[in-house]
C-alpha positions in Angstrom: 0.0 0.1 0.2 1.0 3.5 -0.8 0.7 4.9 3.1 3.4 2.1 3.9 5.7 1.7 1.5 6.6 5.5 2.2 6.2 5.3 6.0 9.1 2.9 5.0 10.8 4.9 2.5 11.2 7.7 5.4 12.5 4.9 8.3 15.2 3.9 5.5 16.2 7.0 5.0 16.1 8.2 8.1 18.7 6.7 9.7 20.9 7.9 12.7 22.6 7.4 15.3 23.3 4.1 16.7 21.6 2.5 13.8 23.1 4.6 10.9 26.6 2.8 13.1 24.8 -0.8 12.8 24.2 0.1 9.5 27.6 1.6 8.1 30.9 0.2 10.2 29.3 -2.6 12.0 27.6 -4.3 9.0 30.9 -3.8 6.8 32.4 -5.5 9.6 30.0 -7.8 11.5 27.9 -8.2 9.0 26.3 -11.7 10.6 26.4 -9.7 14.0 24.6 -7.3 12.0 22.2 -9.3 10.9 22.1 -11.3 13.8 21.2 -6.8 15.5 18.6 -6.0 13.2 16.7 -8.9 13.0 15.5 -9.5 16.9 15.8 -5.6 17.3 12.7 -6.4 14.1 10.7 -9.0 15.2 10.4 -7.0 18.5 8.6 -3.5 16.6 7.1 -6.3 15.2 5.7 -8.0 18.2 4.6 -4.8 19.1 2.3 -4.0 16.0 -1.1 -4.3 17.6 -3.7 -7.0 16.5 -6.8 -4.5 16.4 -10.4 -5.1 14.5 -10.8 -4.0 10.9 -14.2 -3.2 8.7 -13.2 -6.3 6.9 -13.8 -8.2 9.7 -11.5 -10.1 10.6 -8.0 -9.3 13.3 -4.6 -7.7 11.5 -2.0 -5.8 12.6 -0.2 -3.6 9.7 -1.4 -0.9 8.0 -4.3 -0.6 6.2 -6.0 1.4 3.0 -5.6 4.7 3.4 -8.8 6.2 4.2 -7.9 9.9 3.5 -6.1 8.7 0.1 -8.6 8.8 -2.6 -7.1 6.7 -5.2 -5.0 4.0 -2.3 -9.7 3.3 -1.4 -10.3 3.1 -5.5 -7.4 -0.2 -5.2 -8.8 -1.3 -2.6 -12.2 -1.4 -3.9 -11.9 -2.8 -7.6 -9.6 -5.8 -5.0 -12.3 -5.9 -3.4 -14.6 -6.9 -6.7 -12.0 -9.4 -8.0 -11.6 -11.2 -4.2 -15.6 -11.5 -4.8 -15.0 -13.1 -9.1 -12.6 -15.2 -7.4 -12.5 -19.6 -6.0 -8.8 -18.8 -5.5 -6.9 -16.0 -4.8 -3.2 -15.2 -5.5 -1.6 -12.6 -3.7 2.2 -11.9 -4.7 3.4 -10.2 -2.9 1.4 -10.2 0.3 3.7 -8.6 2.7 1.5 -8.8 5.5 -1.2 -9.9 4.1 -3.8 -7.9 4.6 -5.7 -8.8 0.7 -4.7 -12.8 2.2 -6.9 -11.4 4.6 -9.5 -9.7 3.6 -9.8 -13.0 0.9 -9.6 -15.6 4.1 -12.6 -13.7 5.1 -14.5 -13.5 1.9 -13.8 -17.5 2.2 -11.9 -18.9 -1.0 -8.7 -20.7 -1.6 -5.8 -17.5 -0.7 -2.2 -18.8 -1.7 0.7 -16.2 -0.2 3.2 -16.0 -1.5 6.4 -13.4 0.8 9.8 -13.8 0.1 10.1 -11.2 2.7 10.6 -13.3 6.0 10.3 -10.6 8.4 6.8 -10.0 6.8 6.2 -13.5 6.6 6.8 -14.5 10.6 4.1 -11.0 10.9 1.0 -12.4 8.0 1.3 -15.5 9.9 0.4 -13.8 13.4 -2.6 -12.0 11.5 -3.6 -15.7 10.0 -3.6 -16.7 13.1 -5.3 -14.0 15.2 -8.1 -15.0 13.3 -7.7 -18.5 13.2 -7.1 -19.9 9.6 -4.8 -22.6 9.4 -5.2 -23.3 5.8 -4.1 -20.5 3.9 -1.0 -21.5 1.8 1.9 -19.5 2.7 5.1 -19.7 -0.6 7.8 -18.0 1.0 9.4 -17.3 -2.7 10.4 -14.5 -4.4 9.3 -15.6 -8.1 9.9 -15.0 -11.2 11.2 -16.3 -14.8 12.5 -19.2 -13.7 13.5 -21.0 -10.4 16.7 -20.8 -8.1 18.2 -18.6 -5.8 18.0 -14.6 -6.3 18.6 -12.4 -4.2 16.0 -9.8 -2.6 16.8 -6.5 -1.9 16.0 -4.0 0.9 13.4 -5.0 3.3 9.3 -4.5 4.6 7.3 -2.4 1.7 10.6 -2.0 -0.7 12.0 -5.4 -0.7 13.4 -5.9 -4.1 14.6 -8.5 -6.7 15.5 -5.2 -7.9 19.2 -3.1 -6.3 19.3 0.4 -5.4 15.0 -0.3 -5.6 13.3 3.3 -4.2 16.7 4.0 -1.7 20.3 4.6 -3.2 22.1 2.6 -0.7 20.5 1.1 1.3 23.1 -2.7 2.2 20.5 -5.3 3.6 20.3 -8.0 1.1 19.6 -11.3 1.4 19.1 -14.7 -0.9 15.6 -15.9 -1.1 14.8 -19.1 -3.2 13.0 -18.2 -6.4 9.9 -20.2 -8.4 7.6 -20.0 -11.2 3.7 -18.4 -11.2 3.4 -21.7 -13.6 5.3 -23.8 -11.3 3.3 -22.8 -8.3 -0.2 -23.0 -9.9 0.3 -26.5 -12.4 -2.2 -28.9 -12.7 -4.5 -27.6 -9.7 -7.7 -25.8 -9.4 -8.3 -26.4 -13.2 -11.3 -24.1 -14.7 -11.5 -22.1 -11.2 -12.1 -18.9 -11.3 -8.2 -17.6 -9.9 -8.1 -13.4 -8.9 -3.9 -13.4 -8.9 -2.8 -9.6 -7.1 0.6 -8.8 -8.3 3.1 -6.1 -6.1 7.0 -7.5 -6.3 8.3 -3.4 -6.4 10.1 -4.1 -10.5 9.8 -7.9 -10.8 6.8 -8.0 -13.0 8.3 -8.5 -16.1 9.6 -11.3 -14.9 7.1 -13.6 -13.4 5.6 -13.1 -16.3 8.2 -14.1 -18.5 7.5 -17.1 -15.8 3.9 -17.4 -16.0 2.9 -17.9 -19.3 0.5 -21.6 -19.0 -1.1 -18.6 -16.3 -1.5 -16.3 -18.6 -3.3 -18.6 -21.4 -5.9 -20.3 -18.7 -9.0 -20.3 -19.3 -10.6 -18.6 -17.8 -8.6 -16.6 -17.4 -7.2 -14.7 -13.9 -8.4 -11.2 -12.9 -5.0 -9.3 -12.4 -3.5 -6.6 -10.8 -0.3 -5.5 -10.9 1.4 -2.2 -9.5 3.4 -1.5 -13.1 6.2 1.5 -12.0 6.8 3.9 -14.9 9.3 5.9 -13.8 8.6 4.9 -9.2 11.6 4.1 -7.5 13.6 2.4 -10.6 17.1 3.3 -10.4 17.9 3.9 -13.5 15.5 6.5 -13.5 12.5 4.4 -15.9 11.2 1.2 -16.1 12.6 -0.6 -19.1 10.5 -4.3 -19.7 7.1 -1.3 -18.8 5.7 -1.7 -23.1 6.8 -5.4 -22.4 4.7 -5.7 -19.3 1.9 -4.7 -21.0 2.1 -6.2 -24.0 2.5 -10.2 -22.1 -0.9 -8.6 -21.7 -2.3 -7.1 -25.0 -0.6 -9.9 -26.5 -2.8 -12.8 -25.3 -6.1 -11.0 -25.5 -6.9 -8.7 -22.3 -7.7 -5.3 -21.8 -5.5 -2.8 -19.3 -7.0 0.0 -17.2 -5.5 1.8 -14.5 -7.0 2.7 -11.0 -7.3 5.5 -9.8 -9.9 8.0 -7.0 -11.2 7.8 -11.0 -11.7 4.9 -11.0 -11.0 2.5 -13.6 -9.7 4.1 -16.7 -8.6 1.6 -19.8 -5.2 1.8 -21.1 -4.9 0.5 -24.4 -1.6 -0.5 -26.9 -1.5 3.0 -28.5 -1.5 4.8 -24.4 1.6 2.4 -23.2 3.3 3.8 -26.6 2.5 7.1 -26.5 4.1 6.7 -22.7 7.6 6.0 -23.3 7.6 7.8 -26.3 7.3 10.6 -24.0 9.1 9.6 -21.1 6.0 9.8 -18.5 3.4 8.0 -18.0 0.4 10.2 -19.4 -3.1 10.3 -16.4 -3.9 7.3 -14.3 -1.4 5.5 -11.7 0.6 2.7 -11.2 -2.0 0.3 -10.2 -3.5 -1.3 -13.0 -6.4 -4.0 -13.7 -6.0 -7.2 -16.5 -9.0 -9.2 -17.9 -8.9 -10.6 -21.1 -11.9 -9.7 -23.6 -11.6 -12.8 -26.6 
């Protein structure tokens, strides 16, 4: 969620005092010790986040959609619609599990995919608070192929793109990689899938490992965050147009989600934005539904 990401960016860029020393000198001299100290500190901080009742009918500890942000509220409503229309909800980049909990509270089968270990722990805490033991949690990142990769950064800004959002952020760790096609292979045949993807710059890589999922019948409904220039260390997303083409070439229609609701996006819009060097309208949140 945008507000949570802004807060995490402020935390990382506002390092001071003992933490700055930990990130710098101690982190270089004693990386193992620094990682353990950081992990224990963060676990204690997460454990202190209060569990509270939400308007969506479940208990939750973590950031909720900002009621003062019309765009964030619009995005939440679109995802609620996707959840309502699906049988199985796949939450890729689940973070601490708000949309995982939303879907499970609506009685959906839920798969939550999240590589950052501390987020996985928080997600498990949120599921346990509601008595849910049937959420499938996959502690990995989805990519073009299975293996091992590096996750840079932390919390809502953790990304497989080095330098994402915060230049010089030193935190990194190895994570397991799989593909969306592998995760869903032979499962949920004939069922309606809703797929939320919020993985901080890794969307095109994920889609290259999701050809079978994109071609499913019935076709999944997708919600995907796709940055144009936001957060990219190189200043622009080198795969922006190609990411949309993965959908357009398979008969999906696209829309951007903003405070005005869903606004259609066609291939000519994407080409114009790339040529102009900036997005012409809407937000970084998009929905894709097959129309043919």
